[in-house]
N, C-alpha and C positions, 0 to 999 in steps of 0.2 A: 606407035610402039617404039620403045627405046631401043637403039642399036646395042648389040652385044659389046661393042668396044667402049660403051659408056663406063664400064667398070675401070678400065685403064685410065680414062680421063679423070675419074674420081681420085685415083691414086696419085696422078700427076698434080692436079690442082690443089688437093687437100693433103699433101704429103706430110705436113707437120701437124695437122688437126685430126688426131686419132678418132675422137668421138664424133666429129662431123662426118667422117667417112663411114663410121658405123651407122649413124643416123640415116644417111643417104642410102646405104645398102639395105638397111632394114625397111626403109620406105619403098624401095624398089621391090623387095621381097613381098611386102604387103600388097603392092600394086598388082603384081603378077598372081598372087594368091587370090585376090578379089576377081581378077579376070578369069581365073580358072573356075571360080564358083559360079559365074554367070554364063560361061560358055556352054553351048548345047552340043557341039561336036566333041566327041570323046577324045579323039586324037589331039585336037587343039587344047582341050582341057588339060590333058596330061602334060603337054609341052609347057603350058603356063605354070603348072605346079613344079615341074622340073626347073624352070627358070627361077621361080621363087626360091626353091631350095638352094640353087647355086648362089644367089645373092646372100641368103642367110648364112651359108657356109663360109662365104668370103668374109662376112662380118665377124663370124666366130673365130676365124684365123687371126683377125686383128686383136681381138680381146675375147678370150673364151669365157670370161666371167661376166660379161655384159648382160644384165637381166632382160633388157628389151629384145635382145636377139633370141633368148630362150622363149619369151612369150610369142614372138613372131613365128619361130620355128614350130612351136607347139600348135599354134593356131593354124598354120599352113598344113602341117601334117594331119591334124584332125580333119580339116576341110578336105584335103586330098583323099583321105581314107573314106570319108563320108560320100563324096561326090563320085569317086572312081569305083566304088564297090557296087 
């Protein structure tokens, strides 16, 4: 599992590359969304989807019009609603 501080390392290392940061944050969002889909423990599943949402939200704050973030957020939200209900 990636540590929470990974997000600040992304900001430091890729400070000039806006779309690289977005791509990494979206990849992390997708990673945690997929973990949430396969997790059997409900509490762990919720935590994975929360973490995915945090990464997608951070990507949205960099560029709110980036389409890959919209797709990832929608997919994660759909999955969370499906698996948590």
